[in-house]
N, C-alpha and C positions, 0 to 999 in steps of 0.2 A: 780625625778633627777631635774628637774627646782630646785628646791629649796636647794638640795645640791650644786648643781653648784655656788649658790648664796654663800654659805657659804665659798667655796671654792677661791672663787672673793677676799672676806677678810679675809682669812685665815693667813694671815700675815703680823704683826704688829710690825715696828720698832717705839719703841721709845728713844731720844736722851737725856739723862738727863743733868742738868743744869751742867755746871765743877766747880767743886771746885778746888780752890786755896792755897797754903800756902806757909810756907815762913820761912826758917830754916837757917841763916846765909848768907853768898854767894847762897845757893840753893831756888831757885824761883820753886816750881811745882803746874801745872795746872793736874787734872784730869776728862778726860772726858769718859765715859763709854754710850755703846750702849746696850737698851734690847730688844729680839727679840722674840717673842711668835708664834710656826711656828702648827697651828690646825691641819695642815694635816696629820705633822709629831708626833704631841703633844709632842713637846719638848719647853722647852722654853731655852732661851739662852741670855747670857751676854759676853760684852768683855768691856775690862779697857786701855785707852790708856793713858799715861805719857807723858807729854811734861816739859821738864827740862830746865831751864834760870837758866849757873853759873854767876852769875858776879865776874868780876877779875879774869878770867880765864887766864889761860896763855900754853905756848904750853906744850905740853906732860901730861895735867891734863886729867885724868882717872875718870867716874863714873861708878860706880857699882851698882846695883841693888841686895840688898840682902834679902832672905826670912828669917826673924824672929825667929822661931820656926825649923826651920831644919838646920842654919845657914848656908844653901847656894848658890851659885851664879848663881842666875834667868838671868840676861844679863848685860852686859857692854860695854861700848865706850871710844874712848881716844881723845881729840881733837889734829888733825896732823896737823890741819891748824894754828895755835894759836888764831883760834876765840876769840874775846870778845868785849861783853859777848858771850858765848856757850851756843849756844840752841840744846838741844837733841831730839828725839822722839823716845818713845818706846811702844811698843803694848805688854805691861807690863803680861799681866793676861790672854791671849787670850781668847779662847773659855770655856765660862761655860753653862756644859750640864745638863738639869734636866727635868725628866720624867714628864708629866704631873698627873701622880699616888699622884705626892706628893702635888698637887695642886686643888685634888677634892672639891667640894663645895666651895672653894675659891673666892669672887669676889672683891677684894681689892688690896692692895699692895703686892708684891711677893719681897720676899727677896731671893738674889742668896748668901751663905757666899762665902766671899773669903778668902785669905790670908795676912797677916800680914807682912810688910814688911821694908824696910828704904834703904836712899841712904845716897852713900860714894862718897864725891867727895876728891881724893887724888889729892892733888897739885902738881908739877911737884918739888916745893922746899918741898915737904917729910912734910905738912901741912893737918890736914884731918878738912874735915866738914860735918856733918853730921846731916842728919833729918830722925829722928825716930820717928815708930809705927804708919806707911800709913796703912789707915782701907781702904781696895780693895773690901767692898762689894759693891754686885751692886742692885738694886732695881727698879721694874718694875710693870705693870699692867696688868691683864691677866682678861679680863671679862667674856670669853668663855673656861674654861681649860676641856679640853678633861676626858671623861670618864672611869673608868677601873672598874673591877669586879673577885673576887677570883675563887681562884681555890685552892682545899686545899684537903689534902688524906693522906696515908698513905706507906710505903712499908715495906716488911718485909717478912720473911722465913716462909713459911706454913708448917712448919714439917710433918703435917696429911694432909694436902691437901683437907682439907674443904671450903675452900674460906672463911673463918673466923678467924679475929686475936684473939688470945687463949692463953691462959695460956702454951701451950706446945712450942709456934712461935718465933722466935726473931725477934725485929726491925731493921733494919740497919738506922744507923746515917752516915750523912754527905754525903748523895748522895743526887749526883745535880740533879734535873728535870729542865729539859726546858720546855719551852713552846713557841711555834709561832703564831701570829697571820697574817691571811692573811686578805689585810685592801682593800676595794673598792677604796679608795681613790687615785686621780693621783699624787700622793708623789714621792716624791724620796726615798723614805722608805716604799717601798712596803709588806715589811714582820717586823713587829717589833716584839724582841724576847722579853721573862721573863724566870726570874728562882727564883728555892727556893732550899733550900738544908734542907735533914731532922734533926729532933733533935733527944734528942737521944730517945726518944719513936717512932720514925720511922714517922712521922706527918711533913708532908710540907707545906707550902702556901704561894701564888704568885700571883701578880694583871697582868690578863693579860688584855690589851688594848679595851675599846669595842666600842668606837667613832671608826666609819668607816666599821668595822670589819663584814667577810664576814663567816670566820670561824677560829677554832684555833684547835692547835694539843698541848699532852701533854706528855710529854716520859721520859724513864730514859736512863742513856749513852749508848751508841751503846755496849759495851763493855759485858753488862751483857745479851744478847743475845749470847753469845759465852758456857752460863752454864746456861743459863737460859731460856728454850723454854719457845714461849706463850702459854697460858694454856685456859680451861676452866671459869679460876677463874677470869682472867684478862690478857689483852694485853700486849704487850710492850710499845705501844703508844693509846691513846683515841685522838678521833677526835670528836667537838659538835661545836656549834654554837648558845650556851645560855651562859650566866653568871649570877648569882653565879654559882658553882659545887664543891661539899660538900665529895663526894668517889671517887674522882678517886683512888682508892686503887690499889696498884701495889701487888700484893700477888705470891710470885716469888716462884715453886716448884721446891724442889730439884729433882734433876734425881741420886743421889746417897750419903749416909750419911758419908761412909768414903769411898774413893779409892785412897790410898797410892801410889806414882809409885817412881823412883830414878832413874838418869841418870845423863851424864858427858859431860862439855864443853872443850874443850880446848880453851885458850888464846894463840895464838899463836902456834907454829907446834912444833914437836920434831926434834931438828938438832942435831948431835955429838957433845957433852958437852959445847950445849948452852942450857940457864935455859927459864922455858917457866913455864906456869900456867894450871893446872888443876882445877874446880870447878864442884867438884862432888856436888851433891843436892837431897833433897827429897821435894817435895809436896804432898799436900793431894787436892785434887781436889771435895773432897766431903766436906757438909756439918757442919759434926760432928768431932770434934778436934780431932787428935791422936797422940802418944807420943811414943817415942821409938830411936834407935840407928841408925845414917847411919856409914856404913862402906866401903870403898874405901882399894881396896888390889891393892898394887903394883907390876909394873912388876920390875925384881929382877935385871933389868939392870938401875935404876933414880936412883935417891939421895933424899932424902926428908931434906928439909932446914925450919926446925919449924919457926926459927927465922923469917924468910923470906914471909912465908905463911900468907895471910889477915887472917884465920883464920887456928887457928894450932889445929892439932886434942886434943881431951880430952884425950887420951889414946891410946897408941901402943900397937900391939900384934904382934910380928914376924913383918911381912909385911903388917899388916893390920892397918889402920889409923879407930877412930872412935869417932863419936862425938856425945850429946844426945840432941834430941830436944823433945820438948813440947808444946801442945797443938796446935796445926798444923792444920789451916783450911781455907778453900775455901774462908770463910766471916772475915776473921780477920781486923780487924778496919774498917772494914764495905769496903773491896777490893774484888776485884774478883779474883785476883791471890794470892800465897803465897807459897814460897820457903824456907826453908831452905838449905843454900849455905853455902860449904867450899871451901875457896880458899888456894890452895895446890902448892909450891912450890917447883918444882921438875927441876931435872938435869940430862940427859944422860948420863952414865959414856963412859969410853974413848971406851969400848968395842962394843960401836953401832955403827954401819954403814949403811952408805945414801943405802937405797932400804930394810933395816929392818922393823919390826912392834914390836911398843911396845901395850903391851895390858894391861886394866884394869879394874877392876871389881870392881861394886859398890854395895849394897845392903842394903836391911833394914827388919827389924822382918812384919810379916803380920799379920794385927790387924784381928779378931777374923772373923769379919762381913767385910772386905773388899770387895769390889764391883769384882775388878781383879785382881788375886794374881798369874798372867802373867808379871806384869809389875813391881814388887819390886826387880828386880835382875836384871843387865845388864852389861855388856861386851862391852866395847868402845877399839878399837884399832885404832893407829894412826901410818902411815906409817911414816918413818927416810925420811927426803928431805934436798935439800940442798935450792931451791927459790922456791915461790908458789904466787898463785894470792891469797891475804887475802880476797876477798870479791867474795864467793863461795856460791853455792848452792848444798846440796847433800838429795839422798833418800834412803829410806831404806824400802823394799828390793831393792839395786842398780840391782839388776838381773847379766845376763850373756851374756858375748859379748857385742858389740858395740851397740845392741837395746837395753840392758838393760832386758832378755827374762823371765820372772816371771809368775807363774802358773797362769791358769784359773782363778783355786781359790782365788786369792788375792784379796781380799775387802777392803782396809788399805792399805795409803803411805805414810811414812811419810819422811816431808820433813824438813831441817834447813838449814838454812840460817844465812851463818857467814857474817860478815862486821868488817872493819878496819877502821880508819882514819890514815890516809897515809901522811894528810897536814902537816901545821906547825902552827896550831894553834885549840884550843879545838874548838869542834863539839858541837853547843849547843842544837841542836835538831837533831835527825835520823830518818826518815822514811823511808817504805820499801811498795812498792805496789807489790802485786802479783795476775796476774790475771789465776786464775784455771783454767785448762787444762776443754773443754764440757763433757769427760767422767767422769769428779768429780762431785758428789753430790753436792750441794752448798748449804744446811743444815747439813753436815755432817761435817764440820770445827771443832777439836777441841784442842787449844792450851795445849800443854805438858812441856813447860817449855823455861824460856826468861833468857839472862842474865842480863837483868834492867828490872826495871818498864817498863811494857808496855801497852798502851791501843788502844784496836784495833778496826777495827770499817768496815762497810761495804760499800766500795763507791757505789757498783752497784752489782747485784746478781751476783757472782763467780768472783767478783774483792776484795779482800780483801787489807787494810791498817793497818801497824803495827808502831802505834805513838811513839818512844821515844823520848817524850817531853823532855826539861831540862835535859838529860843525862849529858851532860858536858863531853864527852868522851872527851878523853885527845890523842894528838897527838902521832904518832908515836917515833917521836925523842926525846920530850921532856919524853914520859911514854911509852914505846912500851907493855907490859906488860898490860895496863888498857887502851890500844886501840882497843882492839878489843871488839864485841858484838856478838850476837846470839839472835834468835828465834827459836823455835823447835813447829811444828806441825803436828797433822795426817787429811787425810781426807779418806773419803769413795768413794768408786766407783762405778758408775751409775752398777743397773741388770736389765737384764743381757748385759752382752758386748759378741762383735763376739769376733773370733779367729783372732788375726793378730794388734787389737787395738793399738792405740800408745798413748802413755798419757804422751805427753810435758811439762813442767813448767820452768819459770824461772823468775826471780824476778829485778823490779829495786830499788836502791838504792840512796835516796837521805840524803846528809847530809846538814845541813841548807839549802842554797837558793844556793847549786852546782847544775851542770845538773844529770841528771840521773847515775848511775855505774850501767849498767845491767850484771848479773851474768852470768852462763852459764848455759847453758838451758838439765837439766836431760831429760832420756830419759826410759818410760818402754814398751815394748812389752807382750803383754799377751797371749802365747801361750801353747800349750796342753804339760805337761813332756813327755818325751819319745815317742813323737808322739802320744799316748792318745788322742782321742776324747772324747766326752762325750756320743759314742754310747757303752755299755758296750756290750763285745763278740764283735766287729767288725770284728772279723778275725775267729772266728769261731764262732758255736753254742756254747757257755757258759751259763748255767741259775745260778742266784745266788740266794740265800732266805734265810731270809729276808734281804733287805737290803733298807734303810739305817736296822744298829742291834746295840745290845746292848753287849751282850754277845759271841752268837756265829753265823757263819752264814755257809752255807752249798755251795759247787761249785759243778754242775753236767756235765762233761764235754762229750756231744755229739757226739761221733766221731765214725765211723764204723771200726777203725783199734783196733787188741786185743794184748795184751802184750806189751802194750806201758808203759814206764816210764816216768811220769809225773816232770816235776818242778815250784814251785810257789814261785815267790817274791812279797813284797809289798814297796810300798813307800808312802813318806809323799809329800806334794806339792811343796817342796823345792827339791825332785827328792833322797831324804834320805833314804835307804833300813830300812824298820823298822822291815821286819819280812822276813823268806827265807826258806822254804820247798821242801826236795831233795826227789828221789826216792820215789813219790807218783805211787802206782799200781793201784790203780782203779780209776774208773770215777768218782767215786762221793766222796768227801773228807771233813772235815769239817776244820776250823779255830776258833780258841778262842780271845777275845778284848788282854786278859793278858797285862792290865796296858796302852792301848793304850787311848790317851787323844782323846776327841771330834774332828771331825772333818773329812775332806774331805780326801781321801786317793785313789792309784791309783793301780792297781794289773797288772801281768802278768807272763801266764799261757806259758810252751813251753816243746817239746821234742828235741830228740835228732832231731830229722824232723824239727824241727824248732817253731815259734811263734805260736799258737794255738788259741791266744783269748788275749786281751787286756781290761782294761775298768776300773768303776771306784766304790770306796766302800765310804759308810759314817756310823762312827760309832758315834753313839748318847749315 
C-alpha cells in the first residue's frame, strides 16, 4: 500500500506550455494552454486561453470568436468603456478530456486535437479586421499512462437454446453493452465507465480501466431483462476482476416465438362533438416475425376523418378500418419492443351525451403458432365526459365497488398510465416511476404497449422506471392531440394471497425537471365470489369427483332428506353464470364440460330449503 500511496502523491501533473503569439492587422493574440494528466482518474485534460489586444479600438467595437468548421459563434465581447488599446481574455477552449486508453504504451508528447477558430473584430464604424485559421491544439507529456484491458463478446438470440451461436441464431446489432470498473484509488472518480456497441455480427469490444481496478461488471441494457430473463447460458451481467476477457457472450433465450396481441389507446377523451385520437395497435412480443391485418371496429356514434388521421386505414369495410402489417417482431432493428400503430381521428356525433359510453373493438388474425390466442381481440370503452384529470392510472380488472373487489383466482393485473403535457412548452423527456405493491411479484412484469419509444429499468426490486427519452411531447395548447402519452403493462400477483388482500398502486410522472405529478391510486381487493371460500362443500356434505376434470365430473349430495328437487349453477371467476341445471331429482348427477375453457369456476347447489353447498371446480 505504501507504494501506491506514493503514486497518488505524484498523480497529478500540470504543464504550462509556452505562450504562442501572432498578429493580424489591429488584432494581437497570445495563446496560453495548460495540460494536466490525472493518474488517479486516468484522464488527460487540456485548456486553452486567449488574450486578445485590439489596437486602435473605439467605443462599441465587438470581438467575436468563430468556429471555422461549423461557422458557429463560440464567444463574444463588446468594448463598452471605449478602452484603447482594448484587452480581452477568453477561456476559449474549455476542457478537453481524453481517457488514457488512447495513451497506452506511450512515453512522450501527447497531442489533444482542438478546433480551428478565427477572430473577427467589428469596429463601431463598420470596418472588419479578421485573424484566420487559429490552431488550438494542446500538447503535453505523459510518462505514466494508465493501462486498460479489453473485454469482448457477442450478443445474440439463441433460438435453439444450446448456448452456442450457430446457423439458427440471430445476432443483435447496435446493442449498447456497458462496463463499470470499481477502483481502489482515492480519486474523485471512484467508478469508471466503459461501453461498446455490437456490430452487424453481434460482436462488441470495449476497453476497461485496469490501473487501480478491483473488479468490474459488464451488462446489456436493463430493458432486455423485461423480455429475456437470465438463463443457464448467460447472465444479464458478468462480474470479474481479471483482464482481458474474450467470451462474455449474452445468449438471449426467447420465451416465445410468436405472441401477437392488440390493444388501443385514446389520446384525449371522448366529449360531445369534440375530436380526439384513437391509436389501435398490434404488437408481437415474440422473436419470430408475424404479418397480418389490424382491424378497428368503430362505434356507430363517431365519425372517422381519414384526412386528419396520422395513419389512415388502408381499406374500409362498413364500420371496420383495416391496415396491413408485415414482419412484426420484438427484435426489429435490434429493439426490444416493436408495434404497428394506427392513428385514427374521430369525432363523436351530436347524438352523444355526457355519461354515454363509446366502445371500439381492435382485433387481428391469429398466427398458427401464437403463444396466447386470448389477446388478439380487445374491446375498449370510453366514457363520454366533460372534464377530467389527464394524468391518471387505470387497472384491469377494475373490480366492483369502491374497493375494486376481484376474485381470489385473479393472478394478473394490467395497469395503464396516461399522461399529458399541459404546460406551455414541449416536454423533451418524460419519465414514470411506479412502486409496485408488495402483493405483486417483481419478476412478473410484462410491457404490453406504449404510445412512444420507451426504455424501462429497475431502480430497485419492485420499483420500475419508464424512460421516454427525447419524446418531444407537444404541449396541450399548441397541439392537444399530440400532447398525450401512455404506458401499459401487466403484473403477476404473488401466490397464495389471503382473502381480503388489497393491492394498491399509483405512479409518479416527471416532465423534464419539473416536480412529480402523482396519479390517482388504484385499488383491488381479493374476495371470494358469491361468498364462496376455498373449501368445497362448506355448507353441506357434497362430494365432487374428479376435481380437477377434463370432460365430466360427478356430484354426490349427502343428505337424509328424500324427494328433494335440486338446482345447480356454475360461475366463472368474474361471477358470470356459465351453466344452470334445474329440476335435479337425484342425489348423484353429472355435468359435462361442453366447451368450457380451462380455468377456475365456482358452483352452488340449492333447493327450496336454501343453499346446500358451494365450492370450487377446476377445468383442465
